[in-house]
Backbone bond lengths (Angstrom), bond angles and torsions (degrees), N, CA, C in turn:
res aa  C-N    CA-C-N  psi(-1)  N-CA   C-N-CA  omega(-1)  CA-C   N-CA-C  phi
1 M - - - 1.471 - - 1.591 107.46 -
2 N 1.268 116.97 139.46 1.417 125.02 -179.55 1.583 107.79 -66.32
3 D 1.320 114.98 129.68 1.505 115.02 -179.20 1.573 115.12 -83.91
4 D 1.302 114.64 15.45 1.496 118.28 172.69 1.533 110.78 -76.04
5 H 1.350 117.04 -12.96 1.458 121.59 -177.89 1.464 120.11 -82.76
6 F 1.441 114.05 -13.18 1.508 118.34 -175.98 1.483 110.86 -153.86
7 A 1.259 116.24 162.47 1.522 121.49 177.89 1.464 109.00 -150.84
8 L 1.288 120.28 146.10 1.443 128.13 172.01 1.519 111.45 -106.08
9 T 1.263 117.48 114.00 1.486 119.16 -179.77 1.546 114.03 -84.98
10 R 1.284 113.38 170.09 1.506 120.79 176.82 1.455 109.48 -113.59
11 C 1.388 112.60 147.12 1.461 121.72 179.63 1.549 107.37 -75.49
12 F 1.348 116.20 131.75 1.449 120.66 179.44 1.529 112.21 -59.09
13 F 1.286 115.93 -34.06 1.455 120.25 -171.52 1.532 113.41 -81.74
14 C 1.353 116.38 -55.87 1.415 117.28 -172.49 1.585 111.11 -103.97
15 G 1.313 114.57 -15.13 1.457 116.31 178.17 1.571 113.72 87.54
16 G 1.255 115.49 -0.82 1.435 121.29 178.92 1.513 113.95 -78.41
17 S 1.330 116.20 172.56 1.527 118.00 176.99 1.471 110.85 -59.69
18 N 1.371 113.98 144.99 1.487 115.12 -174.44 1.562 105.44 -132.67
19 N 1.241 121.38 -95.79 1.461 122.87 -167.81 1.543 109.86 -104.54
20 I 1.343 114.74 153.70 1.390 123.08 176.27 1.505 107.25 -104.28
21 L 1.404 119.94 118.39 1.344 123.12 178.39 1.671 107.82 -93.29
22 L 1.196 114.67 134.52 1.559 115.89 174.96 1.486 108.78 -124.87
23 A 1.279 113.78 135.48 1.531 121.09 177.09 1.597 109.68 -63.86
24 T 1.267 114.40 133.88 1.487 117.97 179.37 1.465 116.67 -117.60
25 R 1.287 117.14 -10.71 1.482 120.38 176.90 1.503 109.79 -120.31
26 Y 1.333 116.70 128.95 1.427 122.17 -176.00 1.511 109.22 -130.13
27 H 1.296 117.73 160.60 1.409 123.13 169.03 1.591 107.71 -140.62
28 Q 1.331 112.69 161.43 1.451 119.41 -174.72 1.554 109.57 -96.70
29 T 1.308 114.88 136.82 1.460 118.84 179.94 1.529 107.69 -88.23
30 S 1.327 117.62 177.78 1.438 119.88 -178.86 1.511 112.08 -70.56
31 N 1.397 114.84 -14.57 1.482 115.92 177.67 1.651 105.99 -93.83
32 H 1.213 116.98 13.42 1.538 122.01 178.78 1.523 112.38 67.54
33 I 1.351 115.38 29.62 1.471 118.72 177.34 1.456 108.81 -101.69
34 M 1.314 119.93 138.35 1.403 123.45 -179.08 1.584 107.18 -90.10
35 V 1.324 117.23 123.67 1.388 123.24 -179.27 1.594 110.81 -126.78
36 P 1.247 121.03 147.67 1.459 121.17 -178.15 1.571 110.91 -63.48
37 D 1.294 120.30 146.82 1.391 125.15 175.71 1.540 108.61 -60.59
38 H 1.290 118.69 -41.93 1.439 123.26 178.59 1.553 109.72 -132.76
39 S 1.363 112.45 126.97 1.407 119.96 179.86 1.503 111.16 -66.25
40 L 1.385 112.08 137.33 1.477 117.38 -179.38 1.574 110.50 -95.25
41 K 1.292 116.05 -1.68 1.492 123.35 -176.55 1.512 111.41 -53.87
42 P 1.397 121.20 -42.66 1.431 118.35 -179.73 1.509 118.16 -63.01
43 Y 1.325 114.55 -18.85 1.476 121.39 -178.94 1.453 115.01 -90.14
44 H 1.382 118.22 -10.76 1.458 122.97 -177.16 1.573 107.39 -64.66
45 D 1.334 113.21 132.35 1.507 122.69 175.03 1.603 112.70 65.64
46 K 1.373 116.06 23.47 1.405 121.30 179.79 1.506 108.48 -116.07
47 V 1.327 112.16 155.56 1.485 119.36 169.00 1.462 107.21 -87.73
48 I 1.410 114.66 126.05 1.411 116.33 -177.38 1.577 113.31 -120.10
49 D 1.303 114.43 -5.95 1.495 118.89 173.83 1.528 110.57 -159.30
50 L 1.288 112.39 -176.27 1.497 118.35 -177.85 1.537 113.21 -103.97
51 E 1.415 112.27 24.19 1.484 117.69 178.22 1.450 110.02 -83.12
52 P 1.371 119.27 118.87 1.434 121.10 -178.37 1.493 114.26 -66.14
53 C 1.377 119.56 150.90 1.459 120.19 169.67 1.456 109.12 -70.77
54 P 1.311 118.52 167.98 1.434 125.08 178.47 1.540 113.93 -45.71
55 K 1.389 114.82 -49.51 1.435 120.64 -177.63 1.544 111.86 -60.12
56 C 1.438 116.94 -45.54 1.472 118.93 -178.94 1.511 107.75 -72.70
57 Q 1.316 121.64 -28.28 1.420 125.41 177.66 1.590 109.18 -59.66
58 D 1.330 110.56 -42.27 1.520 120.92 -179.57 1.582 104.90 -68.59
59 Y 1.285 118.79 -45.30 1.479 120.47 -179.21 1.545 108.29 -59.66
60 M 1.293 119.32 -42.97 1.449 126.48 -176.94 1.607 107.55 -67.08
61 E 1.275 117.85 -26.04 1.458 118.14 175.59 1.523 110.97 -79.00
62 Q 1.370 114.00 -31.22 1.484 118.33 177.87 1.538 116.50 -77.75
63 G 1.395 114.05 -30.14 1.465 119.50 -177.92 1.458 109.74 -173.87
64 I 1.367 119.89 -145.76 1.401 130.57 -175.56 1.519 108.53 -118.44
65 I 1.325 117.04 128.38 1.497 121.84 175.56 1.490 110.17 -80.96
66 L 1.354 116.48 128.52 1.437 123.24 173.28 1.542 107.44 -113.17
67 I 1.368 116.07 121.62 1.499 119.84 179.48 1.512 109.11 -111.38
68 T 1.283 121.85 120.36 1.441 123.99 -177.23 1.455 112.80 -77.06
69 I 1.391 117.30 136.36 1.458 124.61 -179.51 1.470 109.33 -134.27
70 N 1.286 116.50 160.47 1.536 123.15 169.15 1.422 107.91 -105.35
71 D 1.231 119.03 101.10 1.553 122.81 -178.43 1.540 112.38 -61.96
72 E 1.281 115.93 -33.37 1.490 119.62 -178.01 1.538 109.71 -70.13
73 R 1.318 119.80 -27.36 1.497 119.99 178.16 1.468 111.83 -98.46
74 S 1.269 120.51 6.23 1.496 124.13 179.11 1.557 108.61 -84.60
75 D 1.273 113.75 151.98 1.513 118.18 176.29 1.476 106.97 -66.83
76 E 1.365 112.70 147.94 1.527 118.23 178.11 1.525 109.42 -63.43
77 G 1.321 114.94 134.85 1.470 119.75 176.85 1.526 111.79 80.43
78 W 1.250 122.83 16.22 1.432 119.68 -178.19 1.597 113.70 -67.19
79 E 1.338 115.13 -24.94 1.451 119.31 178.70 1.539 112.46 -74.04
80 K 1.286 118.95 -12.15 1.489 121.44 -179.62 1.551 111.87 -95.42
81 Q 1.266 118.47 -4.31 1.424 121.62 179.66 1.531 110.91 -75.71
82 H 1.429 114.26 153.58 1.465 119.90 -179.90 1.527 108.87 -57.39
83 I 1.370 116.42 -47.09 1.488 120.99 176.40 1.575 102.30 -114.28
84 P 1.327 117.39 101.13 1.457 117.43 -174.84 1.494 110.56 -67.91
85 N 1.350 116.85 143.66 1.447 121.75 -173.37 1.612 109.64 -135.78
86 P 1.310 119.07 67.16 1.467 116.71 174.76 1.436 113.12 -74.46
87 F 1.320 118.45 175.59 1.449 126.03 179.48 1.566 108.45 -76.37
88 R 1.286 115.73 103.68 1.376 122.61 -178.81 1.567 113.87 -81.33
89 V 1.362 116.97 137.82 1.419 116.87 -176.21 1.535 113.58 -115.09
90 G 1.283 117.39 11.84 1.489 119.67 166.30 1.544 116.47 104.91
91 G 1.323 118.34 -9.24 1.355 122.22 177.85 1.516 116.22 -79.59
92 F 1.315 120.36 126.25 1.504 124.55 -175.70 1.546 103.05 -137.69
93 F 1.305 112.64 113.31 1.524 114.76 -177.75 1.577 108.85 -132.04
94 V 1.304 116.58 148.94 1.458 119.78 171.65 1.492 106.78 -118.52
95 V 1.355 113.86 125.67 1.474 118.19 -173.46 1.587 106.43 -130.92
96 T 1.278 112.16 161.93 1.460 122.94 -176.20 1.530 112.64 -72.25
97 E 1.241 117.13 153.46 1.453 120.17 172.89 1.539 113.46 -57.23
98 A 1.373 115.65 -36.01 1.420 122.72 176.81 1.631 111.33 -58.71
99 A 1.367 111.02 -40.31 1.548 115.26 178.26 1.495 108.52 -65.50
100 I 1.345 119.22 -43.14 1.440 120.25 -179.44 1.483 111.13 -62.89
101 R 1.277 120.34 -38.93 1.444 123.64 178.02 1.641 110.42 -63.16
102 R 1.284 114.72 -35.33 1.457 117.73 177.72 1.507 113.20 -75.31
103 W 1.282 119.39 -34.25 1.472 122.53 -171.72 1.541 114.92 -89.92
104 F 1.327 116.76 -32.73 1.474 117.47 -170.74 1.696 110.13 -113.05
105 N 1.318 108.30 167.93 1.469 116.20 175.99 1.536 111.40 -85.30
106 D 1.359 116.28 171.85 1.429 118.35 -169.89 1.489 113.40 -57.54
107 G 1.309 122.47 -44.95 1.469 125.70 -177.48 1.554 107.86 -61.30
108 M 1.320 119.15 -44.69 1.442 119.66 -178.59 1.506 112.96 -71.44
109 I 1.307 116.48 -30.92 1.491 122.48 179.00 1.520 104.66 -63.90
110 E 1.295 119.75 -53.30 1.431 123.91 179.87 1.490 114.21 -53.27
111 W 1.357 119.18 -44.78 1.430 126.76 177.63 1.506 112.76 -62.79
112 C 1.345 117.76 -46.42 1.468 124.38 175.24 1.539 113.62 -57.56
113 L 1.375 111.44 -49.60 1.493 115.74 -179.67 1.540 111.39 -62.30
114 K 1.273 118.61 -34.11 1.469 121.54 -177.52 1.488 110.00 -75.09
115 H 1.310 117.47 -50.08 1.545 121.26 -170.66 1.535 110.79 -94.35
116 R 1.298 120.57 -15.89 1.449 126.55 178.23 1.552 117.11 65.77
117 W 1.328 113.41 17.80 1.467 117.35 174.67 1.492 108.86 -155.26
118 I 1.357 120.01 162.05 1.518 124.78 171.41 1.460 108.72 -161.52
119 F 1.373 111.02 151.11 1.492 118.07 169.37 1.548 108.10 -80.99
120 I 1.287 117.11 147.78 1.439 118.28 177.06 1.574 104.49 -141.98
121 D 1.353 111.79 134.47 1.485 115.91 -179.26 1.496 107.29 -65.47
122 Y 1.353 116.45 142.07 1.474 120.46 -173.99 1.536 112.23 -58.85
123 K 1.346 112.94 -32.44 1.481 115.56 179.15 1.494 113.39 -62.25
124 A 1.375 116.50 -41.07 1.434 125.86 177.05 1.486 108.06 -61.99
125 A 1.367 116.78 -43.82 1.483 122.11 -177.31 1.449 109.26 -61.79
126 E 1.355 117.45 -42.34 1.503 122.73 175.71 1.509 112.56 -61.61
127 Q 1.360 116.89 -41.52 1.442 119.01 -176.00 1.508 110.56 -65.82
128 I 1.359 115.99 -36.24 1.520 115.17 179.62 1.465 114.45 -86.49
129 G 1.360 117.28 2.83 1.442 123.39 173.16 1.526 115.64 87.27
130 L 1.386 116.93 23.84 1.411 116.50 -179.39 1.550 109.99 -85.10
131 T 1.305 120.34 -28.14 1.406 126.95 -173.99 1.484 114.40 -124.93
132 H 1.236 116.13 172.90 1.506 128.84 174.31 1.542 102.13 -119.42
133 E 1.280 117.55 127.67 1.441 117.79 -177.83 1.570 112.16 -66.04
134 R 1.254 113.11 134.68 1.461 125.77 178.14 1.515 109.98 -131.22
135 K 1.358 115.84 96.86 1.484 118.42 -168.16 1.554 110.28 -62.20
136 D 1.378 118.17 -30.87 1.420 118.55 -177.91 1.511 114.00 -68.68
137 T 1.338 118.41 -16.32 1.448 121.60 178.02 1.549 110.50 -88.98
138 H 1.239 122.26 -24.87 1.486 124.55 -168.25 1.533 113.17 -110.11
139 E 1.221 117.83 -23.69 1.501 118.70 -174.38 1.469 114.59 -114.91
140 D 1.454 115.71 155.05 1.454 116.96 177.26 1.574 107.14 -68.95
141 K 1.353 112.71 148.04 1.415 117.56 177.21 1.581 110.26 -90.30
């Protein structure tokens, strides 16, 4: 089967499998073969929205997802993009609302509680005790 008919997307938060996209509009070629009006191949294995997978949705119901990043290695202006894409360093934590209230200021607390996730610089994550420093993960070799 031609893989233009479907795509499997990735979860923005954990990177795991997320949604299955199926082509819904087709046209007939001169050879009488039905093909999708638009190929879904470019969307396969890509993040296409900020909709969490079922596992991350469950995490968001339990607490707040913290995803560690290295802001120094991220592209300039990453935080202004529709789908932000900083340099991730592999940390993925689910913490309680009480922890968020202890660690962040009022504006950040409100954002975290509303969206149920936040990027956190790996250095800050280390300072609050979420990680153990691993230089090979964070710095250029």
